[in-house]
C-alpha positions in Angstrom: -4.8 131.6 75.3 -7.8 130.4 77.5 -9.0 133.0 80.2 -7.9 130.6 82.8 -5.5 127.7 83.3 -5.6 125.1 85.9 -1.9 124.2 86.6 -1.2 121.4 89.2 2.2 120.6 90.7 2.4 117.3 92.5 4.1 117.0 95.8 5.8 114.0 97.5 8.2 113.7 100.3 12.0 114.3 99.6 11.3 116.2 96.4 13.9 118.6 95.2 12.4 121.9 95.8 14.0 123.8 93.0 12.5 121.2 90.5 9.2 122.6 91.6 9.9 126.2 92.6 11.8 127.1 89.5 8.8 126.4 87.1 6.4 127.5 89.7 8.0 130.9 89.7 7.6 131.1 85.9 4.1 129.6 85.4 2.4 131.6 88.2 3.2 134.7 86.1 1.2 133.3 83.0 -2.0 135.3 82.8 -4.9 133.4 84.0 -3.0 130.7 85.6 -4.4 129.2 88.7 -1.6 127.0 90.2 -2.2 124.4 92.8 0.2 122.4 94.9 -1.2 118.9 95.2 -0.8 116.1 97.5 -2.6 113.3 99.2 -3.5 115.6 102.1 -2.8 119.2 103.3 0.1 118.3 105.6 3.4 120.2 104.9 5.6 118.1 102.6 9.3 117.9 103.4 11.8 118.5 100.6 15.1 116.7 100.4 16.9 120.0 101.4 16.7 119.7 105.3 14.1 121.7 106.9 12.3 123.3 104.0 8.8 122.1 103.6 6.2 123.0 101.1 2.4 123.3 102.1 -0.2 121.7 99.6 -3.1 123.8 98.6 -5.3 121.1 97.5 -5.6 117.4 97.8 -5.6 114.9 94.8 -9.2 114.1 95.5 -10.3 117.7 95.3 -8.2 118.7 92.2 -10.1 119.8 89.0 -9.3 118.5 85.6 -5.9 120.2 85.0 -4.7 121.9 81.9 -1.2 121.4 82.9 0.2 118.6 85.2 3.8 119.0 86.5 5.8 116.4 88.4 9.0 117.4 90.1 11.9 115.0 90.9 14.3 114.5 93.8 15.3 111.6 95.9 11.6 110.8 96.8 10.9 110.0 93.2 11.8 106.3 94.0 9.0 106.1 96.5 6.7 108.0 94.3 7.3 105.5 91.4 5.8 102.8 93.5 2.8 104.7 95.1 -0.3 103.3 93.4 -2.4 106.4 94.5 -0.1 108.8 93.0 0.3 106.9 89.7 -3.3 106.4 89.3 -3.9 110.2 89.8 -1.4 110.9 87.1 -2.9 108.6 84.7 -6.5 109.9 85.4 -5.4 113.5 85.0 -3.1 112.9 82.0 -6.0 112.0 79.6 -7.5 115.4 79.9 -4.5 117.7 80.2 -3.4 120.0 77.7 0.3 119.4 78.8 1.6 116.5 80.8 5.1 117.6 82.3 7.9 116.8 84.5 11.3 118.1 85.7 14.3 116.1 86.6 13.6 112.7 87.9 9.8 113.5 87.9 10.0 112.1 84.3 10.7 108.7 85.8 7.5 109.0 87.9 5.5 109.7 84.6 7.4 106.8 83.1 6.3 104.5 86.0 2.8 105.5 85.4 3.1 104.3 81.8 2.7 107.8 80.3 6.1 108.1 78.4 6.1 104.8 76.4 7.3 105.7 72.9 7.9 109.3 73.7 10.9 111.4 73.7 11.8 112.6 77.2 14.7 114.0 79.3 15.6 114.1 82.9 18.6 114.6 85.1 21.9 113.3 83.4 22.4 110.7 86.0 19.1 109.1 85.3 18.7 109.7 81.5 19.2 106.2 80.3 16.8 104.9 82.9 13.9 106.2 80.7 14.7 103.6 78.1 13.6 100.8 80.5 10.0 102.1 80.3 9.8 102.4 76.6 10.6 106.2 76.4 13.3 107.7 74.1 15.9 109.4 76.2 16.9 112.8 74.8 20.0 114.8 76.0 18.5 118.3 76.3 17.4 120.9 78.7 13.9 120.6 77.5 12.2 117.8 75.5 8.9 118.1 73.7 6.7 115.1 72.3 3.2 116.4 71.6 1.6 117.3 74.8 4.4 115.8 76.9 7.1 118.2 78.0 10.0 117.3 80.2 13.0 119.1 81.7 16.4 118.2 82.6 18.0 118.2 86.1 17.0 120.7 88.8 18.0 124.2 87.3 16.6 123.0 83.9 13.2 123.7 85.6 13.5 127.4 84.6 14.2 126.7 81.2 11.4 124.2 81.1 9.0 126.7 82.7 9.8 129.3 80.0 9.5 126.9 77.2 6.1 125.9 78.5 5.1 129.5 79.0 6.0 130.1 75.3 3.7 127.2 74.3 0.9 128.5 76.5 0.9 132.2 75.6 3.7 132.8 72.9 7.2 134.0 72.7 6.6 137.6 73.9 5.0 136.2 77.1 7.9 133.8 77.7 10.4 136.7 77.0 8.5 139.0 79.4 8.6 136.5 82.2 12.3 135.8 81.6 13.0 139.5 81.8 10.9 140.0 84.9 12.7 137.2 86.8 16.0 138.4 85.3 17.0 135.0 84.2 20.3 135.6 82.4 22.6 132.7 83.7 26.3 133.0 83.4 27.4 129.7 85.2 30.8 128.2 85.8 31.6 125.5 83.1 30.8 122.5 85.1 27.0 122.2 84.8 27.0 118.9 82.7 29.1 115.8 82.5 30.4 117.1 79.2 31.7 120.4 80.5 32.8 119.3 84.0 36.3 118.1 85.0 36.3 114.4 84.5 37.6 113.9 88.0 34.6 115.7 89.3 32.2 113.6 87.2 34.0 110.5 88.5 33.7 111.5 92.1 29.9 112.4 91.8 29.3 108.9 90.2 31.3 107.2 93.0 29.2 109.0 95.7 26.0 108.2 93.9 26.6 104.3 93.7 24.2 103.5 96.5 21.7 105.7 95.1 22.1 104.1 91.6 21.7 100.6 93.2 18.4 101.8 94.7 17.3 103.3 91.3 18.0 100.0 89.6 15.9 98.0 92.2 12.9 100.4 91.9 13.1 100.6 88.1 13.1 96.7 87.9 10.0 96.5 90.0 8.2 99.3 88.1 9.0 98.3 84.7 7.9 94.6 85.6 4.4 96.0 85.9 4.5 96.6 82.0 5.9 93.3 81.1 
């Protein structure tokens, strides 16, 4: 493992904070990791969960060439998918990265940048099939690997994703050490995926999400058209 690793987490308004803070908690424990919170400027970035904001540590313009690039998801991913400055930053950094990664709907931001075409990728279950519109191969998994591209499923999968990436960076012993240090030993109720949840619960969530799904379809159509 190199003496130092430049790891950059991209910020945008209305991100889901656990998409970011889950893997952040894991990857900041990798020896030699220098983790950066990256945004257009240094103003606090509001998350989607009310008053919680995250303060960037570095601007896009000042960022070094990263070894690991990580994009979180959240409702704000729809605006991020149409942000030319952000998409260009991702494309520019991706070329020299050791790993290009995303959690949850951050995968759709990578896809909108043209970075997942032909690659296996995952995301939140509600958005999984959207990846195909951008030429990606949707994979139903907590973590999906395709060469240097690593993607995680929805929200809580960011911790699994972080541990899987830590293993690739420093080996199984490092990953297990971090997992034990953060006492990640989940025993959740059986409703964490549409396969295990009560069908009535899945139906209710899908019904509430209809306006959001309509917005997704509109943004996907515009973003995918750039590659037509």
